[in-house]
C-alpha positions, -999 to 999 in steps of 0.1 A, spaced: 0 1 -1 14 34 -9 19 58 18 -9 83 10 -33 53 5 -25 44 42 -30 80 51 -63 83 35 -77 52 51 -70 66 85 -80 103 78 -116 114 85 -115 137 52 -112 109 28 -136 79 18 -144 55 -10 -150 82 -36 -114 96 -31 -100 61 -36 -121 59 -69 -104 91 -80 -68 78 -70 -74 46 -90 -87 64 -121 -56 90 -122 -32 62 -114 -43 43 -144 -40 74 -166 -5 81 -153 6 44 -159 -7 45 -194 -1 79 -206 27 95 -185 50 71 -170 65 55 -202 71 89 -217 80 113 -188 118 110 -194 113 119 -230 92 149 -220 118 160 -197 145 159 -224 122 179 -249 113 205 -225 75 206 -226 44 182 -227 26 174 -258 -6 194 -263 -24 160 -269 -19 151 -232 -41 179 -221 -68 164 -243 -64 129 -229 -63 143 -193 -96 159 -200 -110 128 -214 -101 110 -183 -118 138 -161 -86 150 -146 -86 187 -160 -123 194 -152 -123 180 -117 -138 203 -94 -149 229 -122 -186 239 -128 -205 214 -147 -218 242 -171 -184 249 -184 -174 212 -189 -161 205 -154 -172 179 -129 -181 192 -95 -211 176 -80 -200 154 -51 -165 163 -55 -146 186 -30 -108 198 -23 -99 166 -11 -105 150 -42 -82 173 -58 -54 167 -33 -59 129 -41 -55 137 -78 -25 157 -72 -9 128 -52 -13 104 -81 0 128 -108 33 132 -87 40 95 -90 65 98 -118 86 122 -97 84 151 -120 71 183 -107 68 198 -141 41 173 -148 15 188 -125 28 223 -130 22 222 -168 -7 200 -172 -26 217 -145 -16 252 -151 -53 260 -158 -54 255 -118 -39 292 -115 -51 306 -148 -87 298 -149 -102 306 -115 -98 345 -118 -119 342 -148 -146 320 -131 -145 342 -101 -145 378 -116 -150 375 -155 -182 381 -174 -205 354 -184 -193 358 -220 -158 354 -213 -165 323 -189 -181 305 -218 -156 315 -242 -125 304 -223 -134 276 -196 -150 249 -219 -121 247 -243 -94 248 -214 -113 221 -195 -116 201 -226 -78 202 -231 -83 221 -265 -67 253 -252 -42 262 -228 -42 292 -202 -13 306 -181 -13 330 -153 12 359 -160 19 377 -126 57 379 -120 78 404 -139 114 408 -145 118 436 -121 103 417 -89 84 384 -82 66 385 -46 60 420 -46 29 419 -66 15 455 -58 48 469 -75 42 455 -111 50 478 -140 32 462 -170 9 491 -180 -24 490 -199 -35 523 -210 -69 531 -224 -69 544 -259 -103 551 -274 -122 517 -275 -92 495 -266 -62 493 -241 -26 492 -251 -4 470 -231 33 473 -226 58 453 -204 70 420 -196 64 390 -175 88 363 -163 90 328 -153 55 321 -167 45 283 -164 32 270 -198 43 301 -212 55 289 -245 23 269 -252 -2 290 -239 -32 302 -260 -44 327 -233 -26 346 -205 -46 359 -174 -23 389 -168 -19 415 -140 -16 450 -155 -14 484 -140 -43 506 -152 -42 531 -124 -19 547 -99 8 532 -79 1 503 -53 -24 475 -51 -53 498 -60 -41 503 -95 -38 469 -107 -63 450 -130 -66 415 -144 -69 411 -181 -71 382 -205 -47 385 -235 -46 361 -263 -12 347 -270 -17 354 -310 -24 392 -305 1 414 -325 27 427 -303 29 394 -279 62 376 -280 79 349 -257 112 336 -250 120 301 -237 135 299 -204 161 268 -193 157 258 -158 172 237 -129 142 215 -127 107 212 -139 121 202 -174 88 190 -188 70 222 -180 78 251 -206 86 282 -190 89 315 -206 95 352 -207 65 371 -221 69 405 -238 40 429 -245 46 457 -271 17 480 -280 -6 449 -277 -42 461 -283 -67 445 -259 -107 452 -261 -122 463 -228 -142 432 -225 -110 412 -218 -111 428 -183 -114 403 -157 -136 420 -131 -136 457 -127 -107 482 -136 -84 486 -108 -99 457 -89 -75 430 -98 -55 427 -66 -82 409 -46 -85 384 -74 -49 378 -72 -47 374 -36 -77 351 -33 -59 329 -60 -28 327 -40 -44 309 -11 -55 279 -32 -23 279 -50 -4 278 -20 -23 251 -3 -20 232 -38 19 237 -37 21 226 -1 2 192 -9 24 188 -42 55 191 -19 44 164 4 32 142 -26 69 144 -39 83 140 -5 65 107 -4 78 97 -38 114 104 -27 108 86 5 96 55 -10 125 53 -36 149 58 -6 130 29 13 130 6 -18 170 13 -22 177 7 15 158 -25 15 177 -39 -15 212 -23 -11 237 -42 11 265 -26 31 288 -43 53 271 -77 49 236 -68 55 206 -47 40 212 -8 43 178 -6 61 190 -28 89 215 -2 99 201 18 129 212 52 114 192 45 84 161 33 103 162 64 124 167 86 93 137 72 74 114 73 106 123 108 111 112 118 75 78 99 79 74 120 110 79 153 91 58 143 63 28 131 84 28 162 105 29 185 76 1 164 60 -20 168 89 -17 205 87 -26 203 50 -57 186 55 -68 208 84 -62 239 62 -80 222 33 -112 215 54 -110 252 65 -105 261 29 -138 244 19 -155 259 48 -143 293 39 -127 299 72 -89 295 61 -67 326 72 -40 341 46 -13 335 74 -20 300 77 -16 293 40 16 312 40 30 295 68 18 260 56 37 266 23 68 272 42 65 243 64 59 221 32 88 234 13 112 230 41 100 195 47 104 186 12 140 201 11 149 179 40 133 149 28 149 153 -7 185 158 8 181 126 34 167 106 5 197 116 -15 219 105 14 204 70 15 208 65 -22 244 77 -20 262 82 -54 231 70 -74 212 100 -62 239 121 -82 232 101 -116 202 111 -137 177 85 -136 164 83 -101 134 101 -90 152 116 -60 178 132 -82 152 151 -101 131 160 -70 163 173 -53 168 197 -81 131 209 -80 130 218 -43 139 256 -51 112 263 -74 87 252 -47 105 272 -21 105 303 -43 73 300 -65 40 311 -52 57 335 -26 91 328 -15 97 316 22 107 351 34 78 368 20 54 341 33 66 344 68 66 381 66 31 381 54 20 358 82 39 378 109 22 410 97 -12 393 99 -6 377 133 13 404 151 5 438 132 28 459 113 29 478 81 9 465 52 
């Protein structure tokens, strides 16, 4: 039994419906992903056809409104966590990041967009026919969202957008971008969200090579005098900051669980290695130091998972606090970092050679600790909310 299966069996938040989701996604991963993931890592992106196959398997639409092609009746956030767990099985974080990029690009549209926009964008995205990406971070800064410089100026019957975005997941393949732009004065009150089609004149993109997440295409996006109609505004003008912030809470919860899913993959590979590798005449796992190390990793993972499940329950009830999401993300990324390190120690030299999941996960620690809000920004955000201070 896999580690998360055993966890679900003991948890009050999961039942047989979550097991059904796990089995369905597992079959998809074993059939459509596992045989090809190393090739996609080398190629630097996922095939577009994988999105269509994932949609047909019910993966892309899980938790989204039925009227736009999703599947929401009888499903909750714990089904999404279960799905995320199974997508992590190949040990390639870029798979979930890029295949599920609509998880951060689409929610602002569903929450704030016009009905026309929802019907134009959501169905093809959830069917895997189109790809949408979130474009917030800029070359001049990442976590300081209120300081963005990309500007959209109203000129006659359209906006003209100039600026650049950086580190955009699925940026090379995206058909649409959900973009944070400045339509007003400085600070959070001057920010709007805008849907920009990737094929509009003046939009260009540059592929970025990365330490990890190789199968997830990442890009710098450039906007030069891009004309965008006012109906592409997502929500009211200068009202985008709230939409960005509400998106961050669910993104950080998802990232935290993704970290623990990867931690469990790394731990499982370390345990398998320790059981089969012999040193000094006996299996590695029979050495006390190794048993202590492995048990301590279980301790860290299960403590963090308990917090994830608690906050997921609060999230579905609408009682979660921003400070909790921020601190949980730090807890999860630091746990993943330690698990990846110690799993590599167990594998020894084998962890430094391409081919193991531990090697890949070790390289992907940093993107989790920085993306979605760096550890330092997260702890400062939590400190300001909990103890007061300048906002």
